[in-house]
N, C-alpha and C positions, 0 to 999 in steps of 0.2 A: 587606483582611484581613491580619493579622500572624500569622506562624507562630512558634512557640516554637523554642528551640534543638534540642529533641528532634525536633520535626517536620522541621527542616532536615536533621538527621542521617538521618532516614528517607528524605527526598527525595534526598539525595546518595548514600545507601547503595545504592539499587536500581540506578542506572546503573553505579556502581562494581562491584557484584557481577556485573552483566551483562557488563562488560568482562572481568572475571576469567574468567568461564565461557567467553566467546567465545574468549579467548586460549588457554585450556587445551584447548579442543576443536578448535583449528585443525589444518589439514593443511599442513605446511610444503612450500613449493615445488611444490604440486600444483594445476594449474588446475582439475582435477575437484573437489578439495576446496573451492577458492575459489568456483567458479561453480555447481557441481552437487552438492556434498556427497558426492562420489565415486559418485553415482548409486545410493546404498544408504541413503538417508534412511529411518528407521523411520516408520511410519504416524503415530504420535503427534507426531513432529517436523514432519511435513508439515502436519498439522492446525494445529499451533502457528504455523507461518509463515503459513498461510492466514489464520488469525484475526488475527495481528499485522499483516499487510500491509493488511488491509481494515478493521480496527477503528481508524480514524483519529481523532485528537483533534479536528482542525478540521472536516473534511468530514462527520463523523458526530456527535460529541458537541456541538460548537458549532453547526454549520449546521442539523442536524435539529431541535435545540431551538429555534432561531430560526424555522425554517420552521413548526414546530408552534405557536409563539407567535403567528404571523401567520395561519396557515391552519387550524389545528385538527388533529384526529386523522386527517384525510385523508392526512397524511404517512405514516401506517402502510402505505400501498400500497408503499412502498419495500422493507421486508422481505418483502412478498408477492412482488414482482417478483424479488427476489434469490433466493428459493427456487425460483421458476419457472426462472430461469437456471441454478440448480444442477442441476435435473433434466434440463434440456436438455444440459448439459455431460456428465452421466453417460450420457445416451442416445446421444450422438454420439462418445463416447470410442473406440468400436471403429473408427470411421472415421479418427480422427486418430492412433490408436496407432502405425501403421507409421512415421509421421514422428517421433513422440516417441521410439520405440525407436532410430531412426536418429540421434537427437540433434539434429534440426533445430529451430530456434526458430520462433516464429510467423511472423516476417518471412521466413525462408528458405522456409517452406511457401508463403507468399503468392508469393514469387518463383518457385517451381516451378509453382504453379497458373497464373500469368500468363506463365511462361517469360521473366521479365524481372528482371534484377538491379536495375534502376532502381527498380521498385516495391518491392523488398526494402529498398533503402536509404532511400527516401522514407518507407516505413512505420516504419523504425527511427528516423529523425529525428523523426517525429511522436511516437513512444513516448518518446524522450528528452525532448522538450519537455514532454510531458504529465507524465512522472514527476518531472522537475526542478520543474515548476510545482506538482505535488502536494506534494513535499517543502518547497518554498517556502511553500505554504499552511500546512503543519504548523509551520514555523518562525515564521511570522507569528502563528499561534494560540498558539505557545509564548511569544512576546513578551507577548501579552495575559495569558497565565497567570502569567508571572513578575511582571508588574505587579500582578495580583490577589493574588499571594502576598506582596507588600510590597516587591519590588525596583524601586522607582521611581527610585533614584539612578543607575542605569546607563541609557545610551542604548538605544533600542529596537533599533537595528542591531547594537550590541555584544551585546545579549542573543541575537539571532539567530545571530551568529558563535559565541557560546559554545555554543549548542545544536548548531550544525553541527559544531563541534570534537568534542563529546561523541559524537555519532552516528557520525561518521567514524572516531573512535578505535577503537570496538569492531567496527565493520563491516570496516575494513581489517585489524584484528588477526585476526579469526576467519574472514572469508569466509562463504559460505552454510553451511558445515558448523558453524562456530562460532555464528553468529547463530541457527541453527535450534534450538540448545539454549538460548541466551540468551533467545530469544523466548518460550519456555515460562515463564520467570521473569517477563518483562515482561507477558505475557498474564495470568498469575495475579495480578500486581499490579493490572492494570487491572480485572479482575473483582472483586477484593477491594474496590477503590474503589467500583465499582458496587453491590456488596453492602452496603457501609456506607451509601451514599446511599439504597438501597432501604429499609433498616431505618428511617432517619429519615423518609423519605417516608411509610412505613406509619403512623407516629405523628404525622403532620401533621394539621392541622385540615380539610383539603380532602377532601370525600367524592367517591368515584368518579362519582356521578351528576352532580355539578356540572361535570364535564368535558364533558358533552354539552349543557349548558344555558348556553352562552356568550351574552353580550350585548355588542354586537349579534350576532345569529346569523351563523355563518360558512357560506359556500357553497363547495362543492367546485369547483375550477377544472379543467375538462376538459383544458386545455392542459398544466397541471402534471402531471396523471396520465399523459397520453400521453408527455410528455417523460421522465418517470421510467421509463416502460416501455421507451422507446427506449434509455435509458442503462443500466438495471440488468438487463434480461433478457439481453442479449448480453454483459454486462460481463465475466463470468468466462471465457467462451470466447474472447474477443477481446482479452485483455490478456497481455502478455509474461510477467508474473510467474506466472500460472497455468501456462503452458507450462514455465517453469523448474521449478516445483514438481513437475509431472508427470515431467519428465526426471530430477529428483533422487530421486524416490520409488523405493524399493527393490522395490516390487511391481508396477511398471508393466507388466511383460510377462506377468503371470499373471492379473490380474483387473481389474475396473473400479474406479475410485476412489470407490465408493459409500460405504464406511464412513467414511473420513476427511473426504470432501467434504461429505456430508450432515450429519455430526455437527458439523463446524466451521460449516457454514451455519446450523444451528439455533441454535448459540451466538451467531453473529453477528446473527441476526435478533432474538434476545432483547436483545442489546446495542444494536441499532439502535432497538428499540422504547423503550428506557429514556429517551433524551433527548427523544423525541417526547412521552412522558408528562410529562417535566419541563417542557417548553415549554408544554404545555396546562395543567398545574397552575399555572405561573407566570402565565399569562394569567388564569386563574380567580382567583388570589390578588391580582391587581392589581399585580404586580411590574413594574418597568421598569428597563432597564439604564442606567447612567450613561455619559456620554461617555468613550470609550476602554475601556469594559467590555463585558460580554456577558451576555445574559439567563441563560444556563446557569450562569455563575459567580455571578451575583447570586442565582440560585435556591439554589445550594449555601450561600451566605452566609446566606440566609433560613432554612435548616434548622438553623443554630446547631450545627454539628458540633463537639464538644469537641476539645481538644488531643490529640495522638497519633493519634486517628482522622482528624483533618483532615490530618495528615501522611501517613497511608496513602492518603487520597483524592488529595492533591497528587502523591504518588509514582506513583499509578496513572494520573493524567492525563499526567504526563511520560512514563511508560512507553508510553502509546498513541502518543505522538509518535515515540519511538525505534524501536518495533517496526514502525512503518510505513515510516520513512525508511530503515532498514538494508537491507531486501530490495530496495526500489525503486532505491536507489543502486547496489547490486550488479548489478541488471538493466541499468541504464544503461551500466555499464562493460562488461558482457558483450555487449550489442547493438552497442556502438560497435566493439569489437574484431572480433567475428565476423560481424556483419551489414553494417556500413558499411566498415570497413577490409578485410573479407573475408579475415581471417587463416585460414590453413590449418586444416582440420578437425583436432580434437585427436587422433583416432585415427591420423592420419598424421604427427603432430608428432614432431620429434626430441626425445628425452627431455632433452637438454641445453638445449633452448629453454624448458622449463617454468618455470624460475626467472624468466626474463625476461618470460614471459607473465604470471605471477603479479604480478611487480613492476609491469607495465603496468596490470593490473587494479586494483591498489591505488592507483596514481597517479590513474587516471581516476575511481575511486570517491571519493577525497578531493576531486578537482577538481569533480565534479558536486555534492558536498555543499556546497562553498562557493559554487558557481555558483547554488545555490538561494537563497542570501542575496540575489541580485539581485532576486528576486520581492519580498522584504521591502522592499528599497530602493525599488523602483518604487511599492509600495503606500504607503510613508511619504512619498515625494516628491509623489505625486498625490492623497494623502488617500483612497485607495480603502478602502472598508469590506471586512471579511473576507467578508461574505456576497456582495458584488458580485464579488469575485475568484473565489469558489467557483462562482458561477453561470456566469461567463465560461468557466472551465475545463470544467465539466460539460457545458454546452451545446455547446462546441466538440468535446467528446468524442463527441457524437452522430454526427458525420460519420464518424469513424474506426471506432467500434464497429459502426455500421450497415453500412458497406461491407465491413468484415472479416467480419461474420456472413454477409452475402449471398455473399461469395466462398467461405467455408468450407462452406456448407450448400447451395449451388445447383449449377448445371451438370448437371442431370439425374441427380444422384446419383453422378456419376463424378469429382467434383472431387478427391477425395483418393485413392481406390483406383485408378481407371482412369488418372487423370492421372499417377500415380506411375510406372506401368509404361511409359506412352507417352513420358514425358520421359526416363526412364532409357534407353529404346531409342534415343532421338535423341542420347544422349550429353550432354544438357544438364547443366550444373553440374559438369563435369569440372574438376579443379583445374588452375590455371595455376602450375606449380611455380617457374617463373622469377620470377613475381610474388611467390610465397611467400618466395623467398630475399631479395628486396628488402624485404619486410615484416619478415623476421627481423633484417635489418640495422637497420631503423628501431626495432624493439623493443629491440635492444641499446643504441641511442643513448638511448632513453627511460629505460631502467633504469640 
């Protein structure tokens, strides 16, 4: 598919505007602004980052469409499990709130529960690998999208590097405080794209009844349903970016996150359901993806979206990539500094050290952004399909999400409340300030 000059202006204009917004809303030389949006993020911004981080282009729009193309409407169990996980998180928030208010990350909470910094660091490493892999998947999906948009002249790895540069530019410029505002624009762009496609799907020749009468008939796979439950029910509770949003939320000490969490989850479930319906319609219409393409993009091409509107659609798909990658990269930098390097708690930090800490955060954010391109390189070198890569990452995540959930919700109901007082009484987690001084020196060298 070839885009017109106006379409390309729309596609380029959305990331540029996001960069301007993120840079304008940044908090200079403040680690709280860079990692936690000063702990005063408004509810609407928290919901925007929640939607942006989870409405991924590759793992949602591409993969769910392909799964629905192969399995049928049984893939709709994913938004159902997502909502169940949302209500679980709302229900247990009272138990994790003391740790959120104290500013502990998910991994530091696990370290307290097991009284082990090793577990804290290993969990952090797993999160970094998972998030870098997820961003790599987004970049790989972005390469397919760029080819679909007509950019066949550039090498796939160069396209991934280009997207990595764009996402690192406004993530480093604004930090969480800046990207929280930029994500509202990116989310709106993605939902505008979905709205345009819904309009053209409404006027397509496929009737809703035909979606349930596939030939040959599709059978529900119990293993698939169970695997999706294991992944998506504990997903929100057991991922670092959720804890980061809770710590950044301005109302965390007063009330449960019911309003923004349920509203964003409802919108996410609507967005999750759309590619599932697209994949089912594509199967009913007899569409097939070409080598190097994808069924979701072939379906958009089949809808014959006119110029300007197709520019809005392409911009929305690019926005889904950027809004996912920005917060995940910010999370990777935060967990590396505070969970693995075990840098001194911010409340104890010397104010003069804040610029060095922010500089280190920006450096590692950019580093992880380009490290994600390694996933693209591996996929290109070994001929991995995007669906195979996604399945590898998702099923590997079962181990981490399941063990984290059991840790956070078990131990006879004392895991979070009783354990907190017991560990504090033993003096666990007291700071080693001699070590902190050595880390301050290392930070100055990095910056």
